[in-house]
ROTORFI-447225 format. One line per 10 residues: their letters; for each residue x, z, y of N, C-alpha, C, O. Coordinates in nm, 4 decimals, always signed. Example, Ala and Ser with C-alpha at 12.3 -4.5 7.8 and 13.67 -1.06 7.14 Angstrom:
// residues 2
AS	+1.3190:+0.7800:-0.5690:+1.2300:+0.7800:-0.4500:+1.3200:+0.7800:-0.3300:+1.4236:+0.8465:-0.3319 | +1.2850:+0.7080:-0.2250:+1.3670:+0.7140:-0.1060:+1.2900:+0.7870:+0.0030:+1.3409:+0.8039:+0.1138
This chain:
// residues 125
QVQLVESGGG	+1.1919:+3.6728:+2.0416:+1.2398:+3.5553:+1.9479:+1.2891:+3.5959:+1.8321:+1.3739:+3.6841:+1.8188 | +1.2334:+3.5280:+1.7390:+1.3075:+3.5765:+1.5984:+1.4259:+3.4918:+1.5661:+1.4498:+3.3765:+1.6019 | +1.4764:+3.5511:+1.5111:+1.6349:+3.4955:+1.4488:+1.6314:+3.4626:+1.2904:+1.5852:+3.5432:+1.2096 | +1.6784:+3.3511:+1.2575:+1.6633:+3.3094:+1.1077:+1.7989:+3.2667:+1.0628:+1.8701:+3.1871:+1.1240 | +1.8270:+3.3226:+0.9579:+1.9505:+3.2935:+0.8740:+1.9357:+3.2326:+0.7428:+1.8884:+3.3086:+0.6584 | +1.9560:+3.1483:+0.7150:+1.9221:+3.0528:+0.5759:+2.0532:+3.0788:+0.4802:+2.1631:+3.0726:+0.5353 | +2.0473:+3.1062:+0.3472:+2.1479:+3.1220:+0.2314:+2.1142:+3.0522:+0.1303:+2.0004:+3.0052:+0.1312 | +2.1947:+3.0278:+0.0254:+2.1603:+3.0012:-0.1243:+2.1900:+2.8499:-0.1376:+2.1802:+2.7944:-0.2470 | +2.2248:+2.7863:-0.0299:+2.2791:+2.6227:-0.0631:+2.3885:+2.6305:-0.1638:+2.4355:+2.7388:-0.1986 | +2.4271:+2.5224:-0.2082:+2.5657:+2.4913:-0.2920:+2.5383:+2.3498:-0.3424:+2.4529:+2.2706:-0.3024
LVQAGGSLRL	+2.6259:+2.3358:-0.4350:+2.6477:+2.2184:-0.5298:+2.5835:+2.2573:-0.6614:+2.6003:+2.3672:-0.7142 | +2.5005:+2.1489:-0.7162:+2.4213:+2.1522:-0.8228:+2.4103:+2.0175:-0.8948:+2.4013:+1.9144:-0.8283 | +2.4107:+2.0151:-1.0299:+2.3933:+1.9078:-1.0796:+2.2395:+1.8550:-1.0827:+2.1439:+1.9321:-1.0743 | +2.2285:+1.7267:-1.0947:+2.0872:+1.6650:-1.1122:+2.0226:+1.7408:-1.2275:+2.0858:+1.7676:-1.3297 | +1.8893:+1.7762:-1.2077:+1.8080:+1.8397:-1.2977:+1.8089:+2.0044:-1.2760:+1.7170:+2.0722:-1.3219 | +1.9061:+2.0568:-1.2117:+1.9312:+2.1877:-1.1893:+1.8372:+2.2596:-1.0852:+1.7401:+2.1984:-1.0406 | +1.8617:+2.3744:-1.0504:+1.7803:+2.4579:-0.9785:+1.8722:+2.5463:-0.8526:+1.9879:+2.5854:-0.8679 | +1.7979:+2.5630:-0.7418:+1.8685:+2.6469:-0.6541:+1.7318:+2.7176:-0.5706:+1.6251:+2.6638:-0.5406 | +1.7761:+2.8495:-0.5475:+1.6778:+2.9253:-0.4627:+1.7177:+2.9442:-0.3151:+1.8229:+3.0078:-0.3083 | +1.6745:+2.9142:-0.2104:+1.7157:+2.9222:-0.0953:+1.6393:+3.0458:-0.0467:+1.5312:+3.0822:-0.0930
SCAASGPTFS	+1.7063:+3.1058:+0.0505:+1.6497:+3.2351:+0.1359:+1.6558:+3.2152:+0.2727:+1.7466:+3.1542:+0.3291 | +1.5481:+3.2722:+0.3336:+1.5692:+3.2563:+0.5009:+1.5318:+3.3976:+0.5512:+1.4132:+3.4249:+0.5694 | +1.6074:+3.4680:+0.5691:+1.6134:+3.6097:+0.6437:+1.5889:+3.5986:+0.7854:+1.6641:+3.5392:+0.8628 | +1.4627:+3.6677:+0.8234:+1.4201:+3.6791:+1.0071:+1.4426:+3.8310:+1.0283:+1.4213:+3.9247:+0.9514 | +1.4917:+3.8287:+1.1549:+1.4894:+3.9573:+1.2295:+1.4400:+3.9376:+1.3459:+1.4522:+3.8226:+1.3881 | +1.3705:+4.0372:+1.4342:+1.3292:+4.0090:+1.5622:+1.1735:+4.0586:+1.5495:+1.1406:+4.1480:+1.4716 | +1.0990:+4.0030:+1.6192:+0.9466:+4.0495:+1.5985:+0.8803:+4.0365:+1.4685:+0.9327:+3.9715:+1.3780 | +0.7764:+4.0908:+1.4563:+0.7163:+4.0964:+1.3118:+0.6931:+3.9927:+1.2465:+0.6055:+3.9140:+1.2824 | +0.7737:+3.9724:+1.1294:+0.7751:+3.8652:+1.0500:+0.6294:+3.7889:+1.0066:+0.5997:+3.6696:+1.0128 | +0.5613:+3.8897:+0.9665:+0.4195:+3.8624:+0.9123:+0.3188:+3.7735:+1.0183:+0.2190:+3.7098:+0.9849
NYRMGWFRQA	+0.3721:+3.7876:+1.1491:+0.3085:+3.7201:+1.2519:+0.3403:+3.5622:+1.2418:+0.2781:+3.4884:+1.3183 | +0.4259:+3.5106:+1.1593:+0.4732:+3.3730:+1.1615:+0.4462:+3.3003:+1.0529:+0.4864:+3.3285:+0.9400 | +0.3617:+3.1821:+1.0888:+0.3648:+3.0765:+0.9667:+0.5108:+3.0199:+0.9803:+0.5761:+2.9976:+1.0822 | +0.5486:+3.0003:+0.8253:+0.6810:+2.9372:+0.8286:+0.7044:+2.8081:+0.7755:+0.6106:+2.7584:+0.7132 | +0.8127:+2.7407:+0.7869:+0.8217:+2.5961:+0.7029:+0.9796:+2.6041:+0.6889:+1.0650:+2.6718:+0.7460 | +0.9838:+2.4943:+0.5764:+1.1218:+2.4424:+0.5515:+1.1275:+2.3174:+0.5725:+1.0276:+2.2499:+0.5477 | +1.2503:+2.2540:+0.6254:+1.2701:+2.1122:+0.6709:+1.4091:+2.0785:+0.5990:+1.4805:+2.1667:+0.5514 | +1.4376:+1.9545:+0.5962:+1.5543:+1.9048:+0.5321:+1.6199:+1.7974:+0.6252:+1.5466:+1.7205:+0.6874 | +1.7568:+1.7900:+0.6364:+1.7920:+1.6640:+0.7016:+1.9023:+1.6066:+0.6437:+2.0036:+1.6764:+0.6392 | +1.9060:+1.5031:+0.6012:+2.0146:+1.4212:+0.5104:+2.0914:+1.3366:+0.6373:+2.0318:+1.3175:+0.7433
PGKEREFVAH	+2.2192:+1.2921:+0.6161:+2.3113:+1.2399:+0.7037:+2.2457:+1.0945:+0.7467:+2.2102:+1.0026:+0.6728 | +2.2415:+1.1033:+0.8790:+2.1832:+0.9550:+0.9469:+2.0215:+0.9397:+0.9163:+1.9588:+0.8342:+0.9259 | +1.9736:+1.0538:+0.8816:+1.8358:+1.0696:+0.8745:+1.7598:+1.1567:+0.9476:+1.8254:+1.2579:+0.9719 | +1.6409:+1.1605:+0.9963:+1.5440:+1.2268:+1.0848:+1.5069:+1.3563:+0.9771:+1.4927:+1.3436:+0.8555 | +1.4959:+1.4788:+1.0522:+1.4555:+1.5907:+0.9956:+1.3156:+1.5657:+0.9251:+1.2256:+1.5129:+0.9903 | +1.2947:+1.6047:+0.7860:+1.1929:+1.5799:+0.7337:+1.1361:+1.7189:+0.6767:+1.2082:+1.8062:+0.6283 | +0.9880:+1.7276:+0.6901:+0.9139:+1.8392:+0.6414:+0.9379:+1.8389:+0.4934:+0.9659:+1.7327:+0.4378 | +0.9270:+1.9717:+0.4139:+0.9492:+2.0089:+0.2987:+0.8278:+2.0868:+0.2450:+0.7537:+2.0426:+0.1573 | +0.8134:+2.2097:+0.3066:+0.7180:+2.3001:+0.2876:+0.6591:+2.3872:+0.3853:+0.7225:+2.4007:+0.4899 | +0.5378:+2.4562:+0.3711:+0.4781:+2.5450:+0.4643:+0.4042:+2.6381:+0.3952:+0.3436:+2.6197:+0.2896
INYSGGNTYY	+0.4142:+2.7620:+0.4747:+0.3323:+2.8664:+0.4067:+0.2830:+2.9412:+0.5205:+0.3496:+2.9588:+0.6225 | +0.1733:+2.9824:+0.5034:+0.0862:+3.0761:+0.5983:+0.1395:+3.2073:+0.6087:+0.2484:+3.2374:+0.5597 | +0.0579:+3.2964:+0.6784:+0.1255:+3.4361:+0.7278:+0.1250:+3.5283:+0.6231:+0.1950:+3.6295:+0.6269 | +0.0274:+3.4922:+0.4996:+0.0350:+3.6177:+0.4147:+0.0884:+3.5549:+0.2835:+0.1190:+3.6225:+0.1853 | +0.0960:+3.4355:+0.2894:+0.1655:+3.3558:+0.1530:+0.0520:+3.2841:+0.0770:+0.0806:+3.1980:-0.0063 | -0.0828:+3.3188:+0.1048:-0.1614:+3.2515:+0.0235:-0.2145:+3.1062:+0.0284:-0.2904:+3.0610:-0.0573 | -0.1665:+3.0327:+0.1406:-0.1624:+2.9134:+0.1578:-0.0531:+2.8501:+0.1699:+0.0177:+2.8694:+0.2687 | -0.0107:+2.7442:+0.0516:+0.1090:+2.6546:+0.0760:+0.0807:+2.5140:+0.1086:-0.0323:+2.4653:+0.1115 | +0.1809:+2.4573:+0.1309:+0.1562:+2.2875:+0.1479:+0.3088:+2.2121:+0.1214:+0.4155:+2.2635:+0.1549 | +0.2983:+2.1139:+0.0716:+0.4374:+2.0610:+0.0146:+0.4398:+1.9022:+0.0609:+0.3348:+1.8380:+0.0600
AGSVKDRFTI	+0.5581:+1.8453:+0.0993:+0.5789:+1.6943:+0.0780:+0.5936:+1.6514:-0.0355:+0.6609:+1.6966:-0.1282 | +0.5050:+1.5278:-0.0267:+0.4834:+1.4573:-0.1739:+0.5861:+1.4552:-0.2482:+0.5776:+1.4490:-0.3709 | +0.7306:+1.4617:-0.1646:+0.8470:+1.4115:-0.2631:+0.8934:+1.5369:-0.3146:+0.9901:+1.5324:-0.3906 | +0.8524:+1.6261:-0.2927:+0.8873:+1.7613:-0.3687:+0.7903:+1.8574:-0.4240:+0.8099:+1.9750:-0.4547 | +0.6645:+1.7759:-0.4328:+0.5441:+1.8701:-0.4877:+0.5647:+1.8801:-0.6230:+0.6051:+1.7819:-0.6852 | +0.5386:+2.0044:-0.6877:+0.5450:+2.0235:-0.8652:+0.7058:+2.0416:-0.8740:+0.7472:+2.0476:-0.9898 | +0.7931:+2.0503:-0.7831:+0.9308:+2.0770:-0.8248:+0.9796:+2.1888:-0.7188:+1.0768:+2.2542:-0.7566 | +0.9304:+2.2185:-0.6006:+0.9675:+2.3137:-0.5203:+0.8491:+2.4081:-0.4951:+0.7333:+2.3674:-0.4861 | +0.8875:+2.5434:-0.4837:+0.7800:+2.6450:-0.4247:+0.8305:+2.7141:-0.3044:+0.9455:+2.7548:-0.2879 | +0.7326:+2.7226:-0.2232:+0.8029:+2.8285:-0.1147:+0.6982:+2.9524:-0.1402:+0.5874:+2.9467:-0.1935
SRDNAKNTVY	+0.7633:+3.0599:-0.0888:+0.7139:+3.2003:-0.0922:+0.7587:+3.2901:-0.0003:+0.8692:+3.2716:+0.0508 | +0.6911:+3.3857:+0.0302:+0.7396:+3.5079:+0.1144:+0.7359:+3.6321:+0.0671:+0.6650:+3.6670:-0.0272 | +0.8301:+3.7221:+0.1452:+0.8015:+3.8568:+0.1220:+0.7970:+3.9301:+0.2519:+0.9047:+3.9505:+0.3078 | +0.6865:+3.9727:+0.3075:+0.7043:+4.0154:+0.4180:+0.7692:+4.1512:+0.4374:+0.8332:+4.1915:+0.5346 | +0.7423:+4.2063:+0.3362:+0.8343:+4.3604:+0.3329:+0.9738:+4.3464:+0.3674:+1.0401:+4.4298:+0.4291 | +1.0176:+4.2237:+0.3188:+1.1713:+4.2076:+0.3430:+1.1993:+4.0975:+0.4406:+1.3120:+4.0508:+0.4572 | +1.0977:+4.0599:+0.5013:+1.1283:+3.9512:+0.6263:+1.2032:+3.8529:+0.5593:+1.3190:+3.8399:+0.5988 | +1.1635:+3.7772:+0.4633:+1.2191:+3.6784:+0.3923:+1.1239:+3.5631:+0.3554:+1.0056:+3.5889:+0.3335 | +1.1647:+3.4525:+0.3486:+1.0828:+3.3382:+0.3002:+1.1953:+3.2562:+0.1917:+1.3176:+3.2476:+0.2026 | +1.1147:+3.2073:+0.0972:+1.2123:+3.1588:-0.0037:+1.1662:+3.0007:-0.0421:+1.0504:+2.9589:-0.0415
LQMNSLKPED	+1.2729:+2.9337:-0.0714:+1.2374:+2.8196:-0.1475:+1.3090:+2.7713:-0.2797:+1.4249:+2.7297:-0.2775 | +1.2328:+2.7792:-0.3962:+1.2790:+2.7654:-0.5242:+1.2769:+2.6297:-0.5385:+1.1697:+2.5700:-0.5282 | +1.3995:+2.5599:-0.5650:+1.3941:+2.4008:-0.6102:+1.4211:+2.3913:-0.7334:+1.5224:+2.4501:-0.7712 | +1.3490:+2.3235:-0.8226:+1.3797:+2.2743:-0.9421:+1.3888:+2.1213:-0.9688:+1.3545:+2.0319:-0.8914 | +1.4369:+2.1098:-1.0819:+1.4486:+1.9327:-1.1051:+1.4923:+1.8908:-1.0259:+1.4258:+1.7972:-0.9813 | +1.6231:+1.9196:-0.9506:+1.6648:+1.8720:-0.8230:+1.7157:+1.7216:-0.8670:+1.7620:+1.6908:-0.9768 | +1.6962:+1.6406:-0.7592:+1.7610:+1.5115:-0.7499:+1.8593:+1.4868:-0.6610:+1.8857:+1.5605:-0.5660 | +1.9260:+1.3654:-0.6930:+2.0511:+1.3579:-0.5730:+1.9752:+1.3263:-0.4419:+2.0203:+1.3829:-0.3423 | +1.8788:+1.2539:-0.4262:+1.7827:+1.2401:-0.3200:+1.7310:+1.3795:-0.2394:+1.6671:+1.3798:-0.1341 | +1.7670:+1.4756:-0.3018:+1.7196:+1.6084:-0.2418:+1.8379:+1.6585:-0.1675:+1.8234:+1.7681:-0.1131
TAVYYCATRK	+1.9564:+1.5965:-0.1546:+2.0944:+1.6436:-0.0911:+2.0638:+1.6439:+0.0490:+2.0281:+1.5355:+0.0952 | +2.0703:+1.7478:+0.1311:+2.0520:+1.7539:+0.2751:+2.0840:+1.8880:+0.3100:+2.1008:+1.9719:+0.2214 | +2.0950:+1.9189:+0.4418:+2.0944:+2.0514:+0.4943:+1.9314:+2.0995:+0.5153:+1.8425:+2.0383:+0.5745 | +1.9262:+2.2039:+0.4598:+1.7961:+2.2770:+0.4553:+1.7786:+2.3869:+0.5848:+1.8635:+2.4686:+0.6204 | +1.6576:+2.3675:+0.6386:+1.6452:+2.4447:+0.7626:+1.5028:+2.5511:+0.7384:+1.4087:+2.5028:+0.6752 | +1.4948:+2.6536:+0.7755:+1.3577:+2.7358:+0.8053:+1.3396:+2.7470:+0.9425:+1.4367:+2.7465:+1.0181 | +1.2090:+2.7585:+0.9885:+1.1828:+2.7615:+1.0982:+1.0376:+2.8249:+1.1039:+0.9660:+2.8329:+1.0041 | +1.0016:+2.8687:+1.2280:+0.8714:+2.9398:+1.2505:+0.8091:+2.8647:+1.3170:+0.8666:+2.8173:+1.4150 | +0.6746:+2.8270:+1.2903:+0.5803:+2.7566:+1.3394:+0.5225:+2.8146:+1.4783:+0.5026:+2.9357:+1.4879 | +0.4974:+2.7326:+1.5795:+0.4568:+2.7685:+1.6851:+0.2889:+2.8045:+1.6886:+0.2052:+2.7246:+1.6466
FNSNTYTSPH	+0.2588:+2.9212:+1.7385:+0.1226:+2.9839:+1.7379:+0.0130:+2.8780:+1.7656:-0.0853:+2.8615:+1.6933 | +0.0458:+2.7948:+1.8995:-0.0699:+2.7153:+1.9106:-0.0736:+2.5825:+1.8609:-0.1457:+2.4933:+1.9055 | +0.0342:+2.5692:+1.7346:+0.0217:+2.4164:+1.6935:-0.0883:+2.3742:+1.5956:-0.1425:+2.4620:+1.5284 | -0.1111:+2.2951:+1.5876:-0.2198:+2.2175:+1.4985:-0.1627:+2.1340:+1.3798:-0.2387:+2.0830:+1.2975 | -0.0385:+2.1221:+1.3731:+0.0267:+2.0614:+1.2660:+0.1364:+2.1476:+1.2055:+0.1896:+2.2437:+1.2610 | +0.1655:+2.0960:+1.0732:+0.2471:+2.1943:+0.9991:+0.3866:+2.0952:+0.9541:+0.4905:+2.1486:+0.9152 | +0.3716:+1.9458:+0.9657:+0.4560:+1.8717:+0.9078:+0.5721:+1.8218:+1.0251:+0.6853:+1.7898:+0.9889 | +0.5352:+1.8194:+1.1536:+0.6328:+1.7975:+1.2513:+0.7345:+1.8878:+1.3062:+0.6946:+1.9968:+1.3470 | +0.8497:+1.8623:+1.3132:+0.9531:+1.9570:+1.3575:+0.9217:+1.9928:+1.4947:+0.9800:+2.0908:+1.5410 | +0.8319:+1.9238:+1.5737:+0.8061:+1.9739:+1.7049:+0.7112:+2.0801:+1.6913:+0.6863:+2.1444:+1.7933
AYDSWGQGTQ	+0.6583:+2.1081:+1.5937:+0.5318:+2.2299:+1.5799:+0.6197:+2.3643:+1.5638:+0.5600:+2.4689:+1.5381 | +0.7515:+2.3640:+1.5773:+0.8218:+2.4787:+1.5186:+0.9206:+2.4993:+1.6413:+0.9741:+2.4119:+1.7095 | +0.9296:+2.6180:+1.6502:+1.0320:+2.6801:+1.7862:+1.1588:+2.7255:+1.7149:+1.2493:+2.6435:+1.6992 | +1.1707:+2.8407:+1.6741:+1.2947:+2.9076:+1.5958:+1.3505:+2.8293:+1.4903:+1.2729:+2.7820:+1.4073 | +1.4557:+2.8113:+1.4818:+1.5287:+2.7556:+1.3825:+1.6677:+2.8311:+1.3131:+1.7291:+2.9133:+1.3811 | +1.7001:+2.8073:+1.2131:+1.7964:+2.8677:+1.1389:+1.9246:+2.7704:+1.1501:+1.9035:+2.6636:+1.2076 | +2.0421:+2.7921:+1.1068:+2.1561:+2.7336:+1.0941:+2.1635:+2.6248:+1.0195:+2.2361:+2.5286:+1.0448 | +2.0797:+2.6363:+0.9126:+2.0879:+2.5446:+0.8027:+2.1723:+2.5581:+0.6903:+2.2804:+2.6129:+0.7118 | +2.1484:+2.5218:+0.5788:+2.2210:+2.5515:+0.4466:+2.2409:+2.4263:+0.3608:+2.1419:+2.3581:+0.3344 | +2.3476:+2.3953:+0.3207:+2.3860:+2.2599:+0.2567:+2.3400:+2.2718:+0.1080:+2.3687:+2.3626:+0.0299
VTVSS	+2.2594:+2.1569:+0.0836:+2.2401:+2.1536:-0.0540:+2.2827:+2.0103:-0.1115:+2.2371:+1.9104:-0.0559 | +2.3530:+1.9995:-0.2013:+2.4371:+1.9033:-0.2619:+2.4060:+1.8583:-0.4114:+2.4647:+1.9244:-0.4970 | +2.3206:+1.7535:-0.4573:+2.2996:+1.7538:-0.5836:+2.3653:+1.6261:-0.6396:+2.3533:+1.5120:-0.5949 | +2.4342:+1.6651:-0.7417:+2.5401:+1.5302:-0.7995:+2.4583:+1.4562:-0.9159:+2.3716:+1.5093:-0.9853 | +2.4931:+1.3516:-0.9222:+2.4028:+1.2703:-1.0403:+2.5043:+1.2654:-1.1533:+2.4751:+1.2121:-1.2604
């Protein structure tokens, strides 16, 4: 099973940018479709973005579309989330995860199996 470690979170002012990284170790990284989720205090974990094996197809939640960009570098076993024009409502713990091979959805947390420990993103107004 792949192990995932997120990094790059922090405190940023509204309108600022952050780039999150998710480093994977274990079986071949390019065999996994990847997703980013986030969870704010008192709220359920919600889908943010998804990327396919090669990085050629990406999908976003409506709340982050045109502000966030998911990408991957299979040579470095890493998936990224570039976050621009950050808003206070983007404040959450951000998680990366590997999508289950037999899943037919990408927006539900139940479609993913391996998760990182999360990285905190705080956007001040």
